[in-house]
Each structure stands twice: as C-alpha cells, then as structure tokens.
C-alpha angles and dihedrals in degrees: 000000000000124000113240119201117215111203112250093012130097117265109276133176104247120168112247105242096176096083097058089041090052090050089050094052091047093050092047092049091050092048091049091049092049092048091049092049090049090058092058117070121217120247089246092053092048091047090051091051092050091049093049094048092045091050094057098041136063102228146009094271091054091049091049091051090050091051090051095047103037103030103025096241123167110260096237095045091047093052093048093048094046093047092049092050091047092051090049091051091046091052092049091049091049094048087050092049093047092051092049090046092054092047090058096045095123092054091048091051088056092048091052090050092051094047092048087062093049108128091219092063091223101126093168093057092044094052092045085057087063089056098263119152113252094244093051091046093050091047091051092049091048090051092050089047093054091046089060096042094123090056090047093053089052091049092051090049092051093048095047091053096056115077101199095093141354118290093245093055090046091051092050096044102043104023100030094236113172112253096247093059094041093050090049088057090051091051092048092050092049091050091049091051092049091054090057 
C-alpha cells in the first residue's frame, strides 16, 4: 500500500487506486483498438477475396455477388473491386495476345496472302479458318479491300455498264466479291437511281 496525502488532512494510509485503474483503462483501450482493427480488412486480404470470387465466377457481377454473400462486402464496393479486377485481367490477357500476335507476324502475312487468293473471295472466313479472331480477320479483309480500291472501282464500272444482270451479281460472279459488299453496291446504285 502506498500512502496518499490529501491536502489539508492528516496523513493517512489510503490505498492507491490509480494504478489498477490505469491498467484497466490501458487494457480497455488496447482491446478497443484490436477490435477496431479486426473490423478493417487489409488490402492483401481484400485482394485475395476478389481473386477468389473472380476465379469461381464468369463476370464482374458474379464476382461482386460472391463478395457480398461470402465475405460480407458492401454491394457498391464489391462491384467496383470486381470490375476493376476484371478490367485488369482483360488488359493483361490482351497485352499477352498482342505480344504473341506480333511474334507470329511472318506467319500471319503468309496466311493473308493465301486467303487473298481464296477463290471464294471471303477473306474473313478463310482467316478465321487459320484461327484468327473475327475482329482481326475483318480488319485484315478491310485493309486488303482498301489496298485494291482502284481495281474495285474499275470492276464496279464494268458491271454497271453491262445490262445482263444486276451489278452485285456480276461482281460476285466474275470478280468473286463477297455477297455483303456486292449487295451494298446494288443498294447504292438503286438509291442513286431513285434520286434522279
């Protein structure tokens, strides 16, 4: 026991209650801090949860729903995190695909040359037969088409001068145009005739 002196009073032996009280306050503060920290997840733990939910679902909405149901995330935060993760994964996959594509440029050039000679005239279908994505195949066909624009104008002029068949049919039959492009020429000619 410690003696506590009260001002203006005779010296008495009073137990010092401040020490146990101080320890109780410190313990309470530490427990409160630990409980508060337990409520907040670390960035690494959140990232692991997003990765796990994205792994078992097909899209960002599914991953967000997983985060809400399994890990008790807020709906808006879950959707934001899942969407950001999905976009990051898509960007990484596209970078990888583009790098692989550029590494095989010589092979692709040969495939384009082969498909340009295809008797059907459908370069897109031919390139897709080599495993090209449709968007890349369409872009390659359009590029080839623009490269031969002068020839195509001559073919259109020749087919519009003859009267045996429609220009689109002539272009398909004699110049192996694909049906979509040939029909577009027919439509263009009809619109021009209607304006006269």
